[in-house]
C-alpha positions in Angstrom: 76.5 -5.0 -21.4 74.5 -6.4 -24.3 70.7 -6.1 -24.6 68.5 -8.2 -26.8 65.1 -6.7 -27.4 61.9 -7.7 -29.2 59.0 -5.6 -30.5 55.8 -7.4 -31.6 53.0 -5.1 -30.4 51.2 -4.7 -33.8 52.3 -5.6 -37.4 56.1 -5.1 -37.2 58.3 -7.9 -36.1 61.6 -6.5 -34.8 64.6 -7.5 -32.8 67.6 -5.4 -31.8 71.0 -6.1 -30.1 72.4 -2.9 -28.5 75.4 -2.2 -26.3 75.1 -0.2 -23.1 76.8 2.7 -24.8 73.8 2.7 -27.2 75.8 1.2 -30.1 73.4 -0.8 -32.3 75.0 -4.1 -33.4 72.0 -5.3 -35.2 68.5 -4.0 -35.8 65.9 -5.8 -38.0 62.4 -4.6 -38.6 60.1 -6.9 -40.7 56.9 -5.2 -41.8 54.1 -7.6 -42.5 52.8 -7.0 -46.0 49.9 -9.5 -45.5 47.6 -6.7 -44.1 47.7 -4.6 -47.2 44.9 -6.5 -49.0 42.7 -6.2 -45.9 43.1 -2.4 -45.6 44.3 -2.7 -42.0 45.9 -5.0 -39.4 44.2 -8.3 -38.8 45.3 -9.5 -35.3 45.2 -13.2 -36.0 47.3 -12.8 -39.1 49.7 -10.5 -37.3 50.2 -13.1 -34.6 50.9 -15.9 -37.1 53.4 -13.7 -39.0 55.2 -12.9 -35.7 55.5 -16.6 -35.0 56.8 -17.3 -38.5 59.5 -14.6 -38.7 60.7 -14.0 -35.1 63.1 -16.9 -34.9 64.5 -16.2 -38.4 65.3 -12.6 -37.8 66.8 -13.4 -34.4 69.3 -15.8 -36.1 70.0 -13.0 -38.6 70.6 -10.5 -35.9 73.0 -12.7 -34.0 74.9 -13.5 -37.2 75.1 -9.8 -38.2 76.2 -8.7 -34.7 78.7 -11.5 -34.3 77.3 -12.0 -30.8 76.5 -15.4 -29.3 73.2 -15.8 -27.5 74.9 -16.7 -24.2 76.8 -13.4 -24.4 73.6 -11.4 -24.0 73.2 -9.8 -20.6 69.6 -8.6 -20.6 66.5 -9.7 -22.6 63.5 -7.4 -23.0 60.3 -7.2 -24.9 57.3 -5.0 -25.4 54.7 -6.1 -22.9 51.9 -3.6 -23.7 50.0 -1.9 -25.0 49.2 -3.6 -28.2 47.5 -6.6 -29.7 47.5 -9.3 -27.1 48.5 -12.1 -29.5 51.6 -10.3 -30.6 52.5 -9.2 -27.1 52.3 -12.8 -25.9 54.4 -14.1 -28.7 57.2 -11.5 -28.4 57.4 -11.5 -24.6 57.2 -15.3 -24.3 60.0 -15.6 -26.9 62.2 -13.2 -25.0 61.4 -14.7 -21.7 62.3 -18.2 -23.0 65.7 -16.9 -24.1 66.3 -15.3 -20.8 65.4 -18.5 -18.9 67.5 -20.6 -21.3 70.5 -18.4 -20.8 69.9 -17.7 -17.1 69.7 -13.9 -17.7 67.2 -11.3 -16.5 64.0 -10.4 -18.5 62.7 -6.8 -18.5 59.2 -5.9 -19.6 59.0 -2.6 -21.5 56.0 -0.3 -22.0 55.7 0.4 -25.7 54.4 4.0 -25.2 57.2 4.9 -22.8 59.7 3.5 -25.3 58.3 5.9 -27.9 58.4 8.8 -25.5 62.0 8.1 -24.7 63.1 7.5 -28.3 64.0 11.1 -28.9 66.4 10.9 -26.0 68.6 8.6 -28.1 70.0 11.3 -30.4 69.1 14.5 -28.5 70.0 16.1 -25.2 66.8 16.7 -23.5 66.2 19.5 -20.9 63.4 19.0 -18.4 60.6 19.7 -18.1 59.8 18.4 -21.6 56.7 17.8 -23.8 56.3 14.7 -26.0 53.7 14.4 -28.8 53.1 10.7 -29.5 51.4 10.2 -32.9 51.0 6.6 -34.1 48.4 4.2 -35.6 46.9 3.4 -32.2 47.7 6.5 -30.1 47.6 10.3 -30.1 48.9 11.6 -26.8 50.7 14.5 -25.2 53.0 13.7 -22.3 54.6 16.1 -19.8 58.0 14.7 -18.7 59.3 16.1 -15.4 62.2 13.6 -15.6 62.9 10.1 -16.9 60.8 8.5 -14.3 57.8 11.0 -14.1 55.9 10.9 -17.4 52.4 12.4 -17.1 49.7 12.0 -19.7 48.1 15.5 -20.2 46.1 15.0 -23.4 45.0 12.2 -25.7 42.4 11.4 -28.4 38.9 10.6 -27.1 38.2 8.4 -30.1 40.3 7.6 -33.2 44.1 7.8 -33.2 45.7 10.0 -35.8 47.3 7.1 -37.7 44.0 5.2 -37.7 42.3 8.3 -39.2 44.9 8.4 -42.0 44.3 4.7 -42.7 40.5 4.9 -42.7 40.4 8.1 -44.9 42.9 6.4 -47.3 40.6 3.4 -47.5 37.6 5.7 -48.3 39.7 7.1 -51.2 40.6 3.7 -52.5 44.2 4.0 -51.4 46.3 1.1 -50.1 47.3 0.3 -46.5 49.2 1.9 -44.7 47.3 5.0 -45.5 49.5 7.7 -44.1 52.3 7.6 -46.8 49.7 7.2 -49.5 47.8 10.3 -48.5 51.0 12.3 -48.1 52.0 11.3 -51.6 48.7 12.2 -53.2 48.5 15.5 -51.2 51.6 16.8 -53.0 49.6 17.3 -56.1 46.4 18.4 -54.5 44.8 21.7 -53.5 44.7 21.8 -49.7 41.9 24.5 -49.7 39.5 22.4 -51.8 37.5 21.2 -48.9 36.7 22.9 -45.5 36.9 20.1 -42.9 36.0 20.3 -39.2 38.7 20.7 -36.5 37.1 19.0 -33.4 38.0 20.1 -29.9 40.3 22.9 -30.9 38.3 25.5 -29.0 37.8 23.3 -25.9 39.7 24.1 -22.8 41.7 20.9 -22.7 44.6 19.1 -24.4 42.6 16.3 -25.9 42.1 15.4 -29.6 39.2 14.0 -31.7 39.5 12.6 -35.2 36.2 10.7 -35.6 34.2 13.6 -36.8 36.8 14.6 -39.3 36.8 11.1 -40.7 33.0 11.1 -40.9 33.1 14.5 -42.7 35.5 13.1 -45.3 33.2 10.1 -45.8 30.1 12.2 -46.3 31.9 14.4 -48.9 33.2 11.4 -50.7 29.7 9.9 -51.1 28.6 13.1 -52.8 31.5 13.2 -55.3 33.1 11.1 -58.0 36.2 9.6 -56.5 38.6 10.2 -59.3 42.3 11.1 -59.2 41.6 14.8 -58.9 39.3 14.3 -55.9 41.7 12.0 -54.2 44.6 14.5 -54.5 42.5 17.4 -53.3 40.9 15.5 -50.4 44.2 14.1 -49.3 45.7 17.6 -49.2 42.7 19.1 -47.4 42.6 16.3 -44.9 46.4 16.6 -44.2 46.1 20.3 -43.8 43.3 19.9 -41.3 45.3 17.3 -39.3 48.3 19.6 -39.2 46.1 22.5 -38.0 44.6 20.4 -35.2 48.0 19.2 -33.9 49.6 22.6 -34.0 46.7 24.4 -32.4 46.5 21.9 -29.6 50.2 22.0 -29.0 50.0 25.8 -29.0 47.3 25.7 -26.4 49.5 23.4 -24.2 52.6 25.6 -24.6 50.6 28.8 -23.9 48.9 27.4 -20.8 51.9 25.5 -19.3 54.7 27.9 -20.1 53.0 31.3 -20.7 55.8 33.4 -22.3 58.7 31.4 -20.8 59.5 29.1 -23.7 63.2 29.9 -24.0 64.4 26.4 -23.0 61.3 24.4 -24.0 61.7 21.6 -26.5 58.9 19.3 -27.8 59.7 15.9 -29.2 57.4 14.3 -31.8 57.6 10.6 -31.8 55.8 7.6 -33.4 55.2 6.5 -37.0 53.1 9.5 -38.1 56.1 11.8 -37.2 57.6 10.7 -40.5 55.1 12.9 -42.3 57.0 15.8 -43.9 54.0 18.1 -44.2 53.4 17.8 -40.4 57.0 18.5 -39.8 56.6 21.8 -41.8 53.6 22.6 -39.6 55.7 22.1 -36.5 58.5 24.1 -38.0 56.1 27.1 -38.3 55.0 26.7 -34.7 58.7 26.4 -33.6 59.5 29.8 -35.1 56.3 31.4 -33.8 56.7 30.2 -30.2 60.5 30.2 -29.9 60.6 26.5 -29.1 62.5 23.6 -30.5 61.0 20.5 -32.1 63.1 17.4 -32.0 62.7 13.9 -33.4 64.2 10.4 -32.8 66.2 8.8 -35.6 64.0 7.8 -38.5 64.5 4.1 -37.7 63.1 4.7 -34.2 59.8 6.3 -35.4 57.8 3.4 -36.5 57.4 0.4 -34.1 60.8 -1.1 -33.7 63.0 -3.0 -31.2 65.8 -0.4 -31.1 63.6 1.9 -29.0 62.8 -1.0 -26.7 66.5 -1.7 -26.2 67.2 2.0 -25.6 64.4 2.2 -23.0 65.9 -0.9 -21.3 69.3 0.7 -21.1 68.1 4.2 -20.3 66.1 3.4 -17.2 65.0 -0.2 -16.8 68.1 -2.4 -16.8 67.7 -3.2 -13.1 63.9 -3.7 -13.2 63.7 -7.5 -13.8 60.3 -9.1 -13.8 60.0 -12.5 -15.5 56.4 -12.9 -14.2 55.1 -9.7 -15.8 52.0 -10.4 -17.8 51.5 -8.7 -21.1 48.7 -6.1 -20.9 47.1 -4.9 -24.2 45.9 -1.7 -22.4 49.1 -0.9 -20.5 49.5 2.8 -19.6 52.5 4.8 -18.4 
């Protein structure tokens, strides 16, 4: 069985052709550079870029894989959450191919695809925790099995990736901000600024990053934003984020599992999971709590069509729904 999948929920345009045994025949991710000068994603520009590139990379994927379009068995696409323009373009494109080739179309939840991405290269034991950290979401899921995925904590305001981007913009760094802050932080003093850690003492599993972002802004206005300040603030901000994530995860683990963490594993998924400093923070928690942190392949961390294809194969290959309407606020 061959699956052709499309991902266009934000500013990456991606297609993937995957076999049922999870062999990837072609996987193309096109990152839209047009948003860099705006310091963030402009929805209208993202939609136009998807339109311009989607047909081109589909032809490239078919050529690379040696597969003909009529040999595809299933077509799938991200149908939410995300920017509605991009969701409409990607899902309509995949639906059109499914109709033209008389094959089923399968709508995929972007968040669920992220949560399941670590299952591609790891053997997961249930129950399982998944920390989803992206530009638009910061969430903790409790997975009882493939089909029962329960949201137990999330950000009440800004997502972690958004906070990285906005702080980077305050410091005059380019978009996307996460990699820029991580790079500058390598040469900074992480103890230069004491920043707030919202909600860490609250009796819940939720996050908040708005106050942290505001604190950075207030400090920046009182200082000269030179290279030294940028490095030190980047390091201090990154340290604060790492502390928030690990403290909250520690709260979850302590409350849900008490001392029985022998077989517990926690997957960290989404684009922000690429941050090496945060991985070190999780490594320390791993040793302290006797748990295992696992990650999907690097090419499945940012928004990509491979995770959409994998979710299609893993649990949705029989859930056909050509009439599914894209939903920008789709939840699991």
